[in-house]
Every structure is written in C-alpha cells, then in structure tokens.
C-alpha positions as CSV (number, residue, x, y, z in Angstrom):
1,M,140.1,-99.4,137.0
2,T,139.1,-95.7,137.8
3,E,141.2,-92.9,135.6
4,Q,143.0,-91.3,137.9
5,V,145.8,-93.1,140.0
6,A,148.1,-92.0,142.5
7,D,150.7,-94.5,143.8
8,A,151.5,-93.7,147.3
9,H,154.6,-95.6,148.1
10,I,157.4,-95.4,144.8
11,H,161.3,-95.5,145.6
12,I,163.6,-94.5,143.1
13,C,166.8,-97.0,143.2
14,E,169.1,-96.2,140.0
15,E,171.3,-99.0,141.2
16,D,169.8,-102.9,142.0
17,W,169.4,-102.1,145.6
18,R,170.0,-106.4,147.0
19,F,170.7,-109.6,145.7
20,G,171.2,-109.1,142.3
21,A,167.0,-109.3,141.6
22,N,167.8,-106.2,139.0
23,L,164.9,-104.2,141.4
24,I,166.2,-101.0,139.7
25,F,163.6,-98.0,139.4
26,T,164.9,-94.5,137.7
27,W,163.6,-91.0,136.9
28,N,163.2,-92.4,133.5
29,D,161.0,-95.4,134.3
30,L,158.8,-92.9,136.6
31,E,158.2,-90.2,133.5
32,S,157.8,-93.1,131.5
33,R,154.4,-94.2,133.8
34,F,153.2,-90.3,133.8
35,K,153.6,-90.4,130.0
36,N,151.7,-93.6,129.2
37,K,148.7,-92.2,131.8
38,E,149.4,-95.2,134.3
39,L,150.0,-92.6,137.2
40,S,148.4,-89.1,137.8
41,R,150.4,-88.5,141.1
42,A,152.8,-90.0,143.3
43,I,154.8,-90.2,146.6
44,V,158.3,-90.7,145.3
45,L,161.4,-91.3,147.7
46,P,164.6,-92.5,147.7
47,M,166.0,-95.7,148.5
48,I,168.3,-95.7,151.7
49,S,169.7,-99.1,153.4
50,N,171.4,-99.3,157.0
51,S,174.7,-98.4,155.9
52,D,173.9,-95.5,153.4
53,D,174.8,-92.2,153.9
54,S,171.1,-90.8,153.9
55,V,172.1,-87.0,154.3
56,K,174.2,-87.1,150.4
57,L,171.4,-89.7,148.9
58,N,168.9,-87.3,149.8
59,D,170.5,-84.4,148.6
60,A,171.0,-86.4,145.4
61,F,167.3,-87.2,145.2
62,F,165.8,-83.8,145.7
63,K,168.7,-82.2,143.4
64,E,167.2,-85.0,140.7
65,S,163.7,-84.3,141.6
66,E,163.7,-80.6,140.6
67,K,164.8,-81.8,137.2
68,F,161.6,-84.3,136.7
69,P,159.2,-82.9,133.9
70,Y,156.3,-84.1,135.7
71,R,157.6,-82.2,139.1
72,D,154.2,-80.5,139.9
73,R,152.6,-84.2,140.2
74,I,155.0,-86.2,142.5
75,W,155.2,-85.7,146.8
76,T,159.2,-85.8,147.3
77,Y,159.5,-87.7,150.7
78,Y,162.3,-87.2,152.7
79,W,164.1,-90.1,154.2
80,P,166.7,-89.6,156.8
81,H,168.5,-92.0,159.6
82,P,167.4,-90.7,162.8
83,K,171.0,-89.9,163.6
84,E,171.2,-88.1,160.3
85,V,167.9,-85.6,160.5
86,N,169.0,-82.1,158.4
87,P,166.1,-79.3,159.1
88,K,168.3,-77.3,156.2
89,M,166.7,-80.3,153.6
90,L,163.1,-78.5,154.0
91,V,164.8,-75.3,153.4
92,D,166.5,-76.0,150.6
93,Y,164.0,-78.4,148.5
94,K,160.2,-79.0,148.3
95,V,160.0,-81.7,151.0
96,D,156.5,-83.0,151.0
97,G,156.7,-85.6,153.8
98,I,158.9,-88.0,155.7
99,K,159.9,-91.4,155.3
100,Y,160.9,-93.7,158.2
101,H,161.7,-97.3,158.3
102,P,162.3,-98.6,161.8
103,S,163.6,-102.0,160.9
104,I,166.8,-100.2,158.2
105,S,167.4,-97.6,161.2
106,Q,166.8,-100.0,163.8
107,V,165.3,-97.7,166.1
108,R,161.5,-97.9,166.6
109,I,159.4,-95.3,165.3
110,D,158.0,-93.8,168.8
111,N,162.2,-94.4,169.9
112,A,163.0,-91.6,166.6
113,S,162.0,-88.4,168.5
114,E,163.9,-86.3,166.1
115,I,161.8,-87.5,163.1
116,L,158.5,-87.3,165.0
117,K,159.9,-83.8,166.2
118,I,160.9,-82.9,162.0
119,A,157.3,-84.4,161.1
120,A,155.1,-82.8,163.9
121,S,156.7,-78.6,163.3
122,N,156.9,-78.6,159.3
123,N,153.2,-80.6,159.8
124,L,154.7,-82.8,157.3
125,P,152.6,-86.5,156.8
126,L,155.2,-89.5,158.5
127,L,155.2,-92.8,155.9
128,V,156.3,-95.8,158.1
129,H,157.4,-99.0,157.7
130,C,155.2,-101.2,159.1
131,G,156.5,-105.6,158.9
132,R,157.6,-108.4,160.3
133,N,160.6,-107.2,162.3
134,Q,159.2,-106.9,165.7
135,I,160.9,-103.1,165.5
136,S,158.3,-102.1,163.1
137,R,155.3,-103.4,164.8
138,I,151.8,-101.4,164.2
139,E,151.9,-100.8,168.0
140,Y,155.0,-98.6,168.5
141,L,153.2,-96.5,165.3
142,I,150.1,-95.9,167.5
143,T,152.5,-94.9,170.4
144,A,154.1,-92.4,168.2
145,A,150.0,-91.3,167.2
146,R,149.8,-90.5,171.2
147,V,153.1,-88.6,171.6
148,E,152.5,-86.6,168.3
149,P,148.8,-86.5,167.8
150,D,148.6,-83.9,165.3
151,T,151.2,-85.2,162.6
152,T,149.5,-87.7,160.1
153,Y,151.0,-91.2,159.8
154,I,150.6,-93.4,156.8
155,A,151.2,-96.9,158.1
156,A,152.9,-99.2,155.0
157,H,152.1,-102.6,153.9
158,L,148.1,-102.0,155.5
159,G,150.8,-102.0,158.7
160,G,152.2,-105.6,158.9
161,L,153.2,-106.7,155.5
162,A,152.8,-110.4,156.8
163,N,148.6,-111.7,156.4
164,E,148.7,-112.2,160.2
165,L,150.3,-108.9,161.0
166,I,148.0,-107.0,158.5
167,L,145.1,-108.7,160.4
168,M,146.9,-107.8,163.9
169,A,147.1,-104.0,163.1
170,I,143.4,-103.6,161.5
171,T,142.2,-105.1,164.8
172,Q,144.9,-102.8,166.9
173,L,143.6,-99.8,165.1
174,Q,140.0,-100.3,165.4
175,D,140.2,-100.4,168.9
176,S,143.0,-97.3,169.1
177,P,141.9,-93.6,169.4
178,Q,145.0,-92.9,167.6
179,S,143.3,-94.6,164.5
180,D,142.1,-91.5,162.7
181,S,145.5,-89.9,162.1
182,I,146.6,-93.1,160.8
183,Y,146.2,-94.1,157.0
184,L,147.3,-97.6,155.8
185,E,149.3,-98.1,152.4
186,T,148.2,-101.1,150.4
187,S,152.3,-102.4,149.0
188,G,152.8,-106.3,149.8
189,C,149.2,-107.0,150.7
190,M,148.3,-110.2,148.3
191,N,145.1,-111.0,149.6
192,P,142.3,-109.5,148.6
193,K,140.0,-110.5,151.2
194,I,142.3,-108.9,153.7
195,L,142.0,-105.8,151.9
196,R,137.9,-105.7,151.9
197,H,138.1,-106.5,155.6
198,A,140.5,-103.9,156.0
199,V,138.2,-101.3,154.1
200,D,135.0,-102.7,155.9
201,T,137.1,-102.3,159.5
202,L,138.2,-98.8,159.0
203,G,136.5,-97.9,156.4
204,A,137.6,-96.6,152.8
205,D,139.0,-93.0,153.5
206,R,141.7,-94.4,155.5
207,I,143.5,-96.1,152.7
208,L,145.9,-95.5,150.1
209,W,146.7,-97.6,147.6
210,G,150.6,-98.0,146.9
211,T,153.2,-100.4,145.3
212,D,156.7,-99.7,147.1
213,T,157.9,-99.8,143.2
214,P,160.0,-101.5,142.6
215,F,159.6,-103.9,145.4
216,F,156.5,-104.9,144.2
217,D,154.4,-105.2,140.8
218,P,151.9,-102.6,140.3
219,E,150.0,-104.5,138.0
220,V,149.9,-107.0,140.6
221,S,148.9,-104.5,143.5
222,K,146.3,-103.1,140.9
223,F,144.9,-107.1,140.1
224,V,144.3,-107.4,144.5
225,L,142.3,-104.1,144.5
226,R,140.1,-105.8,141.5
227,R,139.6,-108.5,143.2
228,A,138.4,-106.9,146.3
229,E,134.8,-106.3,145.2
230,L,134.9,-102.3,146.1
231,Q,132.5,-99.8,145.5
232,E,133.4,-97.4,142.3
233,K,133.4,-94.8,145.4
234,E,135.5,-96.5,147.4
235,L,138.0,-97.1,144.7
236,R,138.4,-93.7,144.0
237,M,139.0,-92.9,147.0
238,I,142.0,-95.8,147.8
239,L,143.7,-94.9,144.1
240,F,143.4,-91.1,144.5
241,D,141.4,-88.8,146.6
242,N,142.7,-90.2,149.8
243,V,146.4,-89.2,149.1
244,V,145.1,-86.2,147.2
245,K,143.5,-85.0,150.3
246,L,146.2,-86.0,152.9
247,H,148.5,-83.3,151.1
248,S,146.4,-80.7,150.5
C-alpha cells in the first residue's frame, strides 16, 4: 500500500446508528486514524436517517469539525434532506461538498432539484449513494449529470453496492457521455475482480478509494484493493491523487 491514503467516504456516528451492532465512529476515532498515519486526507460527513432533523445534525457536525485538530486534512460534506436544504450552511461553515442518499430521503437524485442546484451554484462535488433500492440506481445519477453537466459527481459503492448492480453501472457509464463528470467510490465492493474491471473499463482516474466507515471495515477495503492487482500508479491515483485533484 502506498504512503498517502485518502478515504473518500467516512461518517461521524456518535451513537449506534441501527440494530445494536455498535456502528459507532467518533471524532476521536478519526483523530486516532490521523495520529496513527492510517490516513492522510478524508471526506467526512454526518450520518442522517430518514427521520432525523438534518438541519440540526448538520449544524452540530460542522461545529464539531471546526474543533478537529486535523481540520486542514478533511473535506467536510453537507448532507441535507431535499426539503431541508439550507444555503446559510455554506455561509456559516466551510463546506467542501454535498452528500445525498436517495433511499433515505426517498427522492431520486434527478428529482432532487434543490440538491442539484446548491451543488451546481456553489461548484461543489456531489457524493450520491447508489445501491439496491430502485430509487438509488445509477441511471438517475446519469440523468442528473445531464441536467447539471458542470457538477462533479461521486457515485458511492461503485455505483451499485451489489455485484450485479456494480457491473451494470460500469456498463452504463461506459456508454454514457456523462461519465467524465462521474467518479466511482469503492466502498462496499468485496470482489477485487469487479474493482479491476471498473479500472480497466473506466480508467483508474475515475475511481476513489472509500470505506463508508463505520459500515464497512477499512482493512477489508484495503485487502480488496490489494487483491485487484493494480499497478503502483493506479494505486496512487485511487488511494490519494484523484480525490485531491477533485477538491483542488
């Protein structure tokens, strides 16, 4: 594994999010990863459920982020529900990107006009959950990229989460003129051959290494990356260079 590592998908979960599985990751946990040199940079965001007050949770998240000792090494993403978008957040805090989860908000990304508008008007990257729920499929993200073509998009979970959906997403992006504005983030991909296929088909310059901490284990994600038989240059791009370039 190369020296510099940037995780493109970390949630701060101060309380167990669901099912009593101890899915907790705190600011102190994140600080330890930086202290132990496990991370060089990271995209960090709050955790929002469909019943949460996203205004309150985002405000608390950004206030805590300002106290974080490695603040200059993290990109903090704002995660609102579509009906709770608050442009004042971008005035009050340093917002480096927007997160959107169609399955949680129950609105497709191509129909989430306020989310698309705030990302486009502020030139912010938009990290979008892609997964098993029909409402979170990659085709709606591709449609959104047609509507706002100048926005940079990050499709979480390699655009699908499940193996067959990831493979379908890779094919759809290969055939889409919008693919140049869409990066794929690797969390949830457990098959190194599929990760290798994404790199071979779309290029290493379109892939970001992410873990979706605390919902996936970073060491497992690294293991999958090692098993994908990537060249050293490809590893550097996926682990660090691409996400830094995206935020420059």
